[in-house]
Each structure stands twice: as structure tokens, then as C-alpha cells.
C-alpha positions in Angstrom: 91.1 72.6 94.2 91.6 74.6 91.0 89.6 77.8 91.7 90.4 79.1 88.2 88.3 76.3 86.8 85.3 78.0 88.3 85.5 80.6 85.6 87.2 78.8 82.7 85.0 77.8 79.8 82.7 80.8 79.3 81.4 79.2 76.1 80.0 76.0 77.2 78.8 94.3 102.9 79.7 96.6 105.2 83.3 97.5 105.8 85.4 100.2 107.5 86.0 103.3 105.5 89.6 104.2 104.9 90.3 107.6 106.4 93.7 107.9 104.7 92.3 106.9 101.3 89.3 109.1 101.7 91.6 112.1 101.9 93.0 111.4 98.5 91.4 113.4 95.6 89.1 111.3 93.5 90.3 110.3 90.0 88.4 110.4 86.8 87.0 107.2 85.2 89.2 105.0 83.0 88.6 104.8 79.2 88.6 101.1 78.2 89.0 99.5 74.7 89.3 96.0 73.5 92.7 95.0 71.9 92.9 92.4 69.2 94.7 89.2 70.5 95.9 86.1 68.7 94.6 82.6 69.3 96.3 79.2 68.7 94.1 76.5 67.3 90.3 76.9 67.0 89.1 76.2 70.6 89.8 77.0 74.2 92.2 79.9 74.3 92.3 81.5 77.7 94.4 84.2 79.4 94.8 84.2 83.2 97.8 86.5 84.2 99.0 89.9 83.1 102.1 92.0 83.6 103.2 95.4 82.3 106.6 97.1 82.3 105.2 100.2 80.4 102.5 101.2 78.0 104.5 99.6 75.2 105.7 96.4 76.9 103.3 93.9 78.5 102.7 90.2 78.9 99.8 87.8 79.3 99.8 84.1 80.0 97.3 81.3 79.9 96.6 78.2 77.8 95.3 77.0 74.4 93.8 73.6 73.6 95.7 71.3 71.2 93.1 68.7 69.8 96.0 66.5 68.6 97.1 66.0 72.2 93.6 66.4 73.7 95.2 68.8 76.2 95.8 72.5 77.0 99.2 73.9 76.2 101.0 76.9 77.6 100.2 80.2 76.0 102.2 83.5 76.3 101.4 86.7 74.5 103.4 90.0 74.3 102.3 93.6 73.7 104.8 95.9 71.9 102.8 99.1 72.0 101.1 98.3 68.7 99.8 94.8 68.8 99.7 91.5 70.7 101.7 88.5 69.4 102.2 84.9 70.5 105.6 84.1 71.9 106.8 80.5 71.7 106.6 78.9 75.2 107.6 75.4 76.2 105.6 72.6 77.9 107.0 70.3 80.5 105.0 67.2 79.5 102.8 66.1 76.5 99.7 66.4 78.7 97.9 69.2 80.4 100.1 72.3 80.7 98.6 75.6 81.8 100.1 79.0 83.0 98.2 80.9 85.7 100.3 84.0 86.2 103.2 86.1 84.8 105.5 88.9 86.1 108.4 90.8 84.7 111.1 93.2 86.0 112.8 94.0 82.7 113.0 93.2 79.1 115.3 90.3 80.0 113.7 88.9 83.1 110.2 87.5 83.4 108.5 84.5 85.0 105.4 82.5 84.2 104.0 79.8 86.5 101.3 77.1 86.5 101.2 73.3 86.4 102.0 70.3 84.2 100.2 67.0 84.3 102.2 63.7 84.1 99.4 61.6 82.5 96.5 62.1 80.1 93.3 63.8 81.2 92.3 66.8 83.3 93.3 65.0 86.5 96.3 63.1 85.1 98.8 62.6 87.8 101.2 63.6 89.0 100.2 67.2 88.7 103.5 69.2 89.1 104.4 72.8 89.6 105.6 74.5 86.5 107.8 77.6 86.2 109.4 79.1 83.1 111.7 82.1 82.7 112.2 84.7 79.9 115.9 85.7 79.4 115.2 88.3 76.7 115.2 85.9 73.8 113.3 82.8 74.8 111.2 81.0 77.5 112.6 77.9 79.2 111.3 75.6 81.9 113.2 75.9 85.2 113.0 73.0 87.7 110.7 73.6 90.8 110.2 71.6 94.0 107.4 69.0 93.9 106.3 68.6 97.6 103.6 66.3 98.9 102.0 63.5 97.0 100.7 63.7 93.4 98.9 67.0 93.3 100.5 70.5 93.4 100.4 73.6 91.4 101.4 77.3 91.2 98.9 80.2 90.9 100.9 83.4 91.4 104.4 84.9 90.9 106.1 88.1 91.9 109.6 89.0 90.7 111.9 91.6 92.3 114.9 91.0 90.1 117.0 88.3 88.4 117.9 86.8 91.8 114.7 87.3 93.8 111.2 86.0 93.0 108.3 84.3 94.8 105.7 81.9 93.6 102.6 80.6 95.5 100.1 77.8 95.2 99.1 74.6 97.0 99.9 71.0 97.4 98.5 67.8 98.9 100.5 66.2 101.8 100.6 62.5 102.5 97.1 62.6 104.1 95.7 64.6 101.2 95.4 67.7 103.3 95.8 70.9 101.2 98.9 72.9 102.2 99.9 76.4 101.3 102.9 76.4 99.0 105.6 79.1 99.0 108.6 78.9 96.6 111.5 81.3 96.4 114.0 81.9 93.6 117.5 83.0 94.7 119.0 83.5 91.3 120.1 79.8 91.0 117.3 77.6 92.1 113.7 77.5 93.4 113.3 76.3 97.0 110.3 75.6 99.2 109.8 77.9 102.2 107.7 77.1 105.2 104.2 78.6 105.1 101.6 79.0 107.8 98.7 76.6 107.4 95.8 77.7 109.6 93.1 75.5 107.9 92.4 72.1 109.4 91.0 70.9 106.1 92.8 72.8 103.4 94.9 75.8 102.5 95.6 77.5 99.2 97.6 80.6 98.1 96.5 82.2 94.9 98.5 85.5 94.5 101.7 87.2 95.7 102.8 90.8 95.6 105.2 93.1 97.4 106.4 96.7 97.9 110.0 95.5 98.5 111.9 92.2 98.8 111.4 92.4 102.6 107.8 93.3 102.4 105.8 90.7 100.5 102.2 89.6 100.8 100.5 86.3 99.7 96.7 85.8 99.8 94.3 82.9 99.3 91.9 81.0 101.5 91.6 78.1 103.9 88.9 75.7 105.1 88.3 74.0 108.4 87.0 70.5 109.2 83.3 70.8 110.1 82.7 74.0 108.1 79.1 74.1 106.8 77.6 75.9 103.8 79.9 77.6 101.3 83.5 76.8 102.5 86.3 79.3 102.5 87.9 81.8 104.9 90.2 84.6 103.6 93.9 84.1 104.2 96.7 86.7 104.1 100.4 86.0 104.8 103.3 88.5 105.2 107.0 88.2 104.7 109.3 90.6 106.5 112.6 89.5 105.0 113.1 86.7 107.5 109.9 84.6 107.8 106.3 84.3 106.7 103.5 85.0 109.3 99.8 85.0 109.1 98.1 88.4 109.2 94.9 89.0 111.0 91.9 89.9 108.8 88.6 91.3 110.1 85.8 88.9 110.7 84.0 87.8 107.5 80.9 89.6 106.5 79.0 86.8 104.9 80.3 83.3 104.3 82.6 81.6 101.9 85.2 84.4 101.4 88.0 83.8 98.9 90.9 86.1 98.1 92.2 85.8 94.5 94.6 88.6 94.0 96.8 91.1 95.9 98.8 94.2 95.0 101.2 96.3 97.1 101.6 100.0 96.1 103.6 100.8 99.2 104.1 99.3 102.7 101.0 101.1 103.9 98.8 100.7 100.8 98.0 97.1 100.0 94.9 95.7 98.4 93.4 92.2 98.2 90.3 91.2 96.3 88.1 88.2 95.7 84.6 87.2 96.5 82.3 86.3 99.4 79.1 84.4 99.9 80.7 81.9 97.5 81.1 83.7 94.2 78.0 86.0 94.5 79.5 89.2 95.9 82.8 91.0 95.1 85.1 91.5 98.1 88.0 93.9 98.8 90.3 94.4 101.7 92.9 97.2 102.4 96.0 97.2 104.5 97.1 100.7 105.8 100.4 99.7 107.3 98.9 98.7 110.6 95.8 96.6 110.0 93.6 95.1 107.4 90.0 96.3 107.0 87.2 95.3 104.6 86.2 97.9 102.1 82.5 98.1 101.0 81.7 97.6 97.4 78.2 99.1 96.8 78.2 99.2 93.0 75.4 97.4 91.2 76.4 94.0 90.0 74.6 91.0 88.5 72.2 88.6 90.2 74.4 85.6 89.6 78.1 85.5 90.3 80.2 88.6 90.9 83.9 87.8 91.4 87.1 89.9 91.4 90.1 87.9 90.1 92.8 90.6 89.7 93.9 93.9 91.3 96.6 96.4 90.4 97.3 100.1 90.9 99.6 103.0 90.4 98.6 105.4 93.1 96.3 105.7 96.2 93.4 106.9 93.9 94.3 104.6 91.0 93.5 101.0 91.8 91.6 98.6 89.5 90.0 95.3 90.3 88.7 93.0 87.5 86.6 89.9 87.2 83.2 89.1 85.9 79.5 89.6 86.7 76.5 87.5 85.6 72.8 87.9 85.6 71.5 84.7 84.0 72.5 85.7 80.5 76.2 84.7 80.8 79.2 86.4 82.3 80.4 89.8 81.3 83.7 91.5 82.1 83.7 93.5 85.3 86.1 96.3 86.2 85.9 98.4 89.4 88.1 101.4 90.2 89.0 102.8 93.6 89.2 106.5 93.0 90.5 107.5 96.4 87.1 107.5 98.0 85.0 104.6 96.8 84.8 101.8 94.3 83.0 102.7 91.1 82.0 100.5 88.2 83.8 101.2 84.9 82.5 100.9 81.4 84.3 97.9 80.0 83.0 97.0 76.5 80.6 94.1 76.9 81.2 91.0 74.9 78.5 89.9 72.4 78.3 86.4 73.8 80.1 86.8 77.1 83.5 87.2 78.7 85.5 87.7 81.9 88.7 89.2 83.1 91.2 87.3 85.1 94.5 89.3 85.5 95.3 93.0 85.5 98.5 95.1 85.4 98.9 98.8 85.7 101.8 101.1 84.7 102.5 104.9 84.5 100.1 107.1 82.6 98.2 105.3 83.9 97.8 102.5 81.4 96.0 99.3 82.5 96.1 96.0 80.8 93.4 93.3 81.7 93.5 89.8 80.3 90.9 87.2 80.2 88.5 85.1 78.0 85.6 85.8 75.7 83.1 83.5 74.1 82.9 83.2 70.3 81.4 81.1 67.7 84.1 79.2 65.8 83.2 78.5 62.3 86.2 76.1 62.1 85.0 74.1 65.1 81.3 74.6 64.3 80.6 75.4 68.0 80.9 78.1 70.6 84.4 78.3 72.2 86.8 80.4 74.2 89.1 83.0 72.8 91.6 85.3 74.4 90.5 88.8 75.6 92.6 91.9 76.3 91.2 95.3 77.3 93.4 98.4 77.8 92.4 101.2 80.1 93.8 104.8 80.1 93.0 107.6 82.4 94.4 110.2 84.8 
């Protein structure tokens, strides 16, 4: 159940208006530019997660393909204010290793998470959770719990400090039922924490964020036995410092709603984004401190898939959601901005062959970093392939 695979390999409704947000003055559009990023090897370089400490310090994580091992390997890149560079990152096994998200609290504390396979091939088992930590000079693998049977992985990570971090994902129990996975770092070790599992068929968490250590949100989706059509119901969990509970979301408008990302600007300003009707329409939800409501997205999008994979913000009128849109001619990067009143489409430079954005991080300025994948023709490989993509936004 690797939802990120739905967008990997680019080569080959009505809601309730937010009264509080509507009172916030609208902000001007963001100016976006493509930044040059390095690639390892000649094929399949992809970025999934993004983190930013400042306009001159940011991270991106994903994977690159090593043809000698016939497997993806971990990929981490760092922005120093002038350029992106590759930072050496370890792998837990000689097989598939991929990073899905990254977060940082300082120059000496960052986390990246994903999975590592224990046998050859895309489905080589066991598939284990993977977490690695940056100490200011190098990345190293840190042991993580491996619950369930032979399939588990991590999708999202949120760090509050050297002794407090959360990571989320999913695992298969003994009956191959998908279970939501919550891991907590206490400064010494990662431990599994009980997660609500509403779905009778499967549950998955894909992102985690928080305004404070005792105010944390995780989002994803669940499925029920007997569901017909496009499967998927939105799922939001909240941690109050003592335990995780399921939060009530408004009824779905449409079917097959998936939440892929969440950001918490404050206890009463939380955003979650994803897609509904499968992957055809972008979806956004807002929490105002009391309840969640679905926020309409009326911007023109493509006739194919239109998915939001990342969300980040710096203020009530400065929230960005990124993903991709397609109209039969291949995917193109999609960036929407909540300007305090409505979502508007932003002018992200289109990619000549195609591309998509997966993760986004915002910092003061504001400066926004979005990471993803673009399609290129590789003269070395003699074929179309995936290369890393980074776009930076600046505004007011």
C-alpha cells in the first residue's frame, strides 16, 4: 500500500468557508523559480520530503537508483543558501532503501524516515521501517520497531527537539490487516505507541505535524470491508500529550478521499491536504481549534489526476499546498496558495517533459521550498528518466 508509488516514475466540492480565515487580509502571489539540484547515477532520482530551518538552510530526501544493485538507495540533499548538494546517507540493507520524509529542528538535529527491504526486488521482504538521524556532521541509521509481519514502513516525521520526535506509517498485522503506525522518539530510543484503527480493512498514516509537543496531528486514510468503487476515507488523529484519539472529519464530498500531508501553524490553524474521487480532485481540510471543515478548491486543474501531496505555511494567509496536475499530456507541478480568503493557483515553472511536487516547507520571509521529480531524457541511459526537482518560492 505505497501511495507514493502512484506518482513515482514520471518518465515512463463544496465545503464550509472559514470565517476566521476570511477575515485575514489576502496575500500577494508567490514568485517561483527552479533551483538546480544534483542527481546520483543516470536514472530514477526522486525527492519526496522537504524541511527548512531558514532561507539558507533546507533539506530534501528521497531516493536514487543504483543499477549495480538493481535497487533504489537513500538520497539526501542540503541547501546552503546558494546551492543544493548531496549529503552522504546510509542504507540499512543492500536492497531497496527509500526515504519518504525529513524534518529538522536545528543544524545538529534532523530526522529522515522511510523503509528498507530485506531481500531483492520491489517487494523484497521483510520490508522494515527505516529512520536515520543527522547530528551536525553525519547521518546514521537508528533502530526502529518492526511490528506486525513482513511489511511495514514510515511515511512522515515531525521533530520537536533532540529528545522528542514522531514518525508515522503503516504495518501489516498477523492477518495482513493494515494498521496505523505511530512511533515516538524520547531521546534514547524509538517506541511504538497505540494508534486508533477505525478501518475494518486497512489503515495508513502518511504525515505528522504539530504546533507543540502536546498538540500533534497525524493524517492518512482508512478502508472498510465491503467498500465499493474507489476505496479510501480520510483519517485524522490527535495527540494531546497523553494519548492519541481519532478526530471527527466532515462527511466526504465525493468518494475515495486520501489525506497525504498536514501542517499545524497554531492550535487553531491546522491544514490537511490530499485528493478525493480517487486522485482526480485536490482536497483540503482546515481545523479552527474546535472542528474540521472541508475547504473548497475551485481553481482550474487538469482533466486527469489532480493531487496535493504536501502542505506548509507561515501565517494564516500564507499556506501552500503542492502536488501535480495532468491533462493527458503528462503531469505538471501544481502549487496552490491559501491567501486568507481562498485557494489560488500559483505560476510554478512548467517542466518541458513533465514533473510533480511531493514535499513543501516554508520559513520566514516567506521562503518556500518544494521538492519533487521531473522527467528528463538521459543521454547516458539513452532513455527518459526521473531527475530531482526543487522549486523555491518567495513572497510577502
